[in-house]
N, C-alpha and C positions, 0 to 999 in steps of 0.2 A: 145335697151334694154340691161342692164348689165347682163352678163352671170353669172349664179349661178350654181356651181357644185352640183348636187343633193346629192352626197355622202358626201360632206362637211356639208350640212344642217342636214343630217341624223345622222352622228357621233357626230356633235356638240349637237344636241338634245339629243342623248343618254347620252352624258356627263352631260347634265343638270339634267337628272333624277338620275344619279349616285351621283352627287354633292348633290342633295337633300337628298338622303339616308344617305350620309356621314355626313350631317350637322343636321339631326334630332337627338336631344339629346337622349342618351341612347337607341339607335336603334339597335336591334340585326340583322336587315337586313344588316347592315354595315359589318357583318362578311362574307358576300358573294360578296362584290364588288371586282373589279379587283385588288385593292390595297392590298388585303389580300393574293394574289397569285403571286405577282411580285413586283418589285421595283417601277415601275411607277403606276400612278393612273389617276383619272378623271381630275386632274389639268393639266396634260400633254395634255390630249385630248383638254381641253378648250383653253390652250395657243397655242398649235400647230394649231388648227382650226382657232383661232383668227388671227394667223399670215397669214394663207391662205386667210381668209376673208379680212384682211387689205390690202393684195396685190391686191385684186379685187377692194376694195373701194378706195384706195389711189394711187395705182401704176399709173393708167392712168392719174390722175391729174398731177403727176410729169412729165409724158411723154409729155403731151399735153401743159400744162401751165407753166411748169418749177418749179424750186426749191422753189421760194418764195410763189407761190400759193399752192404748195404741203404742205409747212410748215403751211400755214393758214388753210388748210383743216384738217391736223392732229391736230393742236391746237384747232380747233372747237370740234373735237371728244374728246380730252383730257378734255376740259371744260365740256362737257356732262358727261363724266365718273366721273370727280371730284365731281360734284354736285350729281350724283347718289350715290356715296360713302357716302357723307355727309348726304344725306337724309336717306339712308338705316340705317346708324348708329343711327341717331336721332330717327327714327321710332321705332327701336328695343329697344333702351335705354329708350325712353319715355314710351313705352308700358309696359316694366317690372317695371319701376318706378311707373307708375300709378297703376298697380296691387299691388305693395308693399304698396303704400300709402293708398290704399283702405282697406288694411287688409284682403282682400279676400284670398290671397295666404296663409297667416299665419293661417287663420281660417280653411282652408282645410288641409293643411300639410305644413311643412316648406320647401318650394321650392325656396324661394328667394335666400338663400345662394347658392344653387346648380346652378341656372341659372346665377346669377350675377358673381359668381366665375368662371364659365366655360367661360364666355365672357370677363373676366377681366375688369369688369365695375366699381368695387369699387373705383379705383383711380379717375375715372371720376365723380362719385357721391360724393366722399369725398373732392375732390379739383377741382371743376368744372372750376373756372377761368383759372387756369394753363393748365388744360387738354383740355378745349375748344379751347384755342389757339393752343395747340398741335394737336388737331383734325383737325383744319382748315389748319395748316401748314404741315400736314402729319408727324409730329414728335411724335404723339401718335397714334399708329396703333395696337390695340388689335388683337390677332391672328385670331379671327373669321372674322375680317374685313380687311384682308390683301391682298386679290386677286386683288381688283380694284386699290388700290394704286400701286401695282406691274405693273398692266396693263398700268397705266398712265405713269410711267417712261419708260416702253418699247415703248409706242407710241412715246415718245419724242425722242427715238433713231432712228425712221424710217427715218427722213430727213438725219441724219448722214450716215446711211447705204446706202440710195439711192444716196447721193452725192458721197460716196466712190465707189459705184458700177459703176458710170459713168466713173470712171477711170479704174476700173477692178473689176469684180465679185469676183475674187480670193482675192483681197484686202479687199472687204467687208466681205468675209468669215474669213479672218485673223483677222479683227477687232472684229468680233463677238466672235471668239474663244479666242482672247486676253482678252476681257472683262470677259468672263467666267473663264479663268484661274486666272485673277486678283481677282475675287470674291472668288474663291476656295482657294486662298492663303491668304485670309483675307485682301486684299488691297482695296476692294470696298464693302461698305455696307452702310446702312442708319439707323439712330437711331429710335427705335420703341417706346420709352417712355422717358420723360424728366428726370426721377429720377434714371435711370440706364444706363448701356452701352449695353443693349440688342438690337440686330439689328432686322430689319424686318424679319419675319419668312420666307417669300419668297423674297430672294435677287434678285431684278430685273436684276442686271447686270449678274447674272448667268442664270436666267430663260429666258433671251432674246435669248439664244442659240436655244431652241426648237421653240420659236416664229419665229425667222428668218429662221429656217429650213423650216417650213411651208410656210413662205413668199417666200423663194427662190424657192421652188417647184412650187408654183403658178405663180411666175414671169418667170419661165423657166430657171433660173440660174442653177438649178440642174435637169437633165433629169429624167423622170420616170424610176424606176428600171425595168429590164426585169422580166418576170414571168417564172421561171424555177425551177426545182426540187432541185437544189443545194441551191438556196437562200431560198426556202421554208423550206428545211431541216435545214438550218443554223438558221433561225428564230425560228423554233420549238425547236431546241436545246437550244437556248438562254433562252426561256421561261421555259423549263424543268430544266435546270441547276439553274436558279434563284429561282425556287419554294421552295426548302428546306430552303433557306436563307430569304425568305419573309413570308412564311406561319407560323403563330405563333404556330400552333399545332405541327409543326415539329421542328423548331429551339428551341422552348420553352421546348421541352422534350428530346432533344439530346444535351448534353453539348458541344460536339465537334463542332457541327454545330453552336451553339450559340456563342462559342468562336471565330469561324471563322467569323461569322456575325459581332461581335463586332470589330474584327481586321480590317475589310474592311469598317467600318462605313463611312469614308470620301468618299467612292465611291458610297454609296447609300443615303447619307444624303439628306434631302428634301430642307433645307434652301438654300444650295449652289448648288442644282441640280447636285448631284453626277453623275459621268460618267456612272455608271451602270444603273442609271435611264434612261439616254439618250439611251443607247444601248437597254435596255429592251423595251422602248417605240417604238423605230424604228422597232424592230422585231414585236411587236404587231401591229403597224400601217401597216407594210408591209403585214402581214397575213390578216388583215381586208381589205386592198386594193385589194389583190388577191381574197378574198372571194366575194367581191362586184362585181368583174368582170369589163370588159371594160365599162366605162361610167355608172357603177352601174347596168348593165343589170340583173345580178343574184340577186341583192338586191331588185329589183322592180318587178320581174316576177314570183311571187309565189301565185297567187290567189287573190281574192277580199279582204278577211279578212286580209291577210298579207299586201296587198297593202294599205288598210286603215290604218293599224298600222304604216306603213312607212310614209305615208303622215302626220299623226299626229305628229310623232317624228320630221319630217322635219320642220313642222310649229313651233315647240318649238325651233328647232335649228336656224330658221330664225330670231327669236326674242330673241336671247340669252342674250343680256344685260338686257332687261326688265325681262326676266324669271329668270336670275341669281339674280337680285336684289330682286325679289319677293320671290325666293326660300328660302333665308336666313330668311326672315321675317316669311314666312309660316311655315318653319321648327320649329322655336321657338314657334310659336302660336300652332302648332299641338302637339308639345311635352308638352307644358304647359296644353293644354286641355286634353290630354291623362293622364297626371300624376294627375291632379286635379280630374278627373271623375273616372278613373279606377285604376290608379297606373301603374307602369312600368313593372311588372312581367308577366301579362297575355298576351298570344300570340294574342288573337283576337284584343285588342286595338292596339297592335303593327302593325298588318296588316292594320287596319282601318286608323291609323295615316299616314301610308305610302301611301295607296290608296287615301286618302283625299288630300295629298300633290300632288300626280300625277295629280289628276283631277284639282286641283287649278292651277298648272303650265300650263296645257293645256288650261284652261280657260283664263289665263293671255295672253298666246301666241296668241290665236284667237282674244281676245279683242284688244290687241295692234295692231295686223295686220289690224283689222277693222278700228280702228282710223287712222292708217297710210294711209289707202286707201282713207281717206277724203270723205266719201260717200255723205256728204252735198254738195260737188262740182259737183256731177254727175247730169245730167239731168234726172228728174223723167220719168219713163216709161209712155207712154200714156195709159189712161184707156181703157179697152176693150169696143167694140162698144155697147154691151148690157148694160154695166154699165153706159156709157155715156147717152144712151137713157133713162134709168131709172132716172138718175139725172136730165135730161132735163124735164121729165114728172113731177118729184117732184117739180122742180122750177116753172113750169107752173101752177100746182095745187095750190101752195102757192100764186102765183100772183093772181089767180082768187079769192081765199078766201080773199085776202087783198082788191081787188077791190070791192067785194060784201060788 
């Protein structure tokens, strides 16, 4: 059986809930997600944990079957993610277009402009032939739909890193760092739309750094860091020093801090995965790893209620691709439903739209896990003896009636 680190599933699941909060339109809960208090956010969690999961899923294939079969395995996953991206886009775009055509949105309130503009869908609706081609070739990548394309490109780099690591793990690290540097100096990027020179919001050649950091930890190329007071203090210091430059209520009200934040923008920019984002995430990940304890013992040993919560979050993390796909659709649907029925300002609809989304993500995770288990292949359990006796009696009585 393939080993799964329970901490990986838990933190990946936690990231899924945070991503939902961040993608629910006009959601004031997003004021309290980690991104508001530091340079890194749930995207780093998703990409880092995906790197760790990829090391588990693909690493052994390369080890046992060699590079060609490893490439085939990665290509299969890329194929799945590609069509997941296309379907996710079409479902959301068609849903909003259908509501717009029905006139229902305009009858309630003028929401069409808000949602279509926020997703950058007008170019697709206004020039569908050109942008349909761009969608299929990943040269039209609206900002809301940019994580899966980034993931596809990073997956394509796995065989390159694995082949390089066979010569030297340090050479693989150098290659990853070199790609990150090239992206930060504007030498590597991909076009996000046919009519402009705007690049992808998530530059995959930069974001692969955090992916392959997680990959390297799970492969054993990087040893687990020791748990000691010096590293814990250093990690806490990184988070505290970052806080004034990340929390908008501080830098937005202190001109000196805002000026310093603007001056160091290349170091925290999201598109090229600025270096301060990397440092902040590593500090946060280290503290989470310390808090979880050896093999996650402290994470899972706090009573029945907490244990149930952890198991639910783990289930969401185990089905992260399906949950992520669904979360973006559910976020738009929940936002539209909230705005049409109640409006955006009231706090009760805000709470309900978030809780509805959480419940939907959990339902998706458990449903996908059930289908993946292929229950139709399992042998049915034999009926209890008393049920079998009752069935036989019923058959006998029917036979007597028929004979009479």
